[in-house]
Residue, then its C-alpha position, 0 to 999 in steps of 0.5 A: m697906270d690908269m687905263t680907263q681911257y683905253a677901256g672903250s671906243e673913243s666917243k665925241y660925247i662925254k661919258a660918266a668915266d670922263l668925269q672921273g667921279k668929279t662934279v664939274k661946273v661948265t657953261i653951255e655954248s650951244v644946243a643941237l639935235l642929234e639922231f641916234d639908233d635905238d634898239d626899241k624905237g629905231k631912230i630917235e633925236k636927243p639934244a646935245l650940249s656943246l660946252v665952252g672950252k670942251e671938245k666933247q658934247v654931253v647928250c641930254n636925257k628927258t630928266a635933264v631936258n625938263d630940268l633945263i626947261s624949268a631953269y632956263g625956259p623952253d627955248s634952247d637958244y636961251w640956254a647958251g651962256k648958262d652954267i650947268r653941273l655935271s656929276v656921276k650917279h650910279y643907276p642900279k636898274f641899268g647896272k652902270d654909271g650915268i651923267v647927271i646934268a643939273p642947272i646952276i641957279e645962283e638965286d638958289f643960294n642965300d647966305s643971309v639966312p641966320f643959323 
């Protein structure tokens, strides 16, 4: 029996374990700023993405925010309806897995390139 769902407290945010090692394509429904306690900095704000058809939100780090700005512009109001990819990456520096949030740009694909 898979007991990973009982390994920690239930969260309203997507964790790496929730993805079960899979890469998924999801659509941004909305963006909100959330306040978190940081041991070093006190209270900090981070953007959280609500996803179409999903109960949990995904919290963005600086890298994800910069990637989303590059792909979809600096105004998060225009991110709604855009597709993103969620995947898991192991971060040895922190000794744990984390979620990678990446924009999906259809223009990146070009099937007409001759091989």
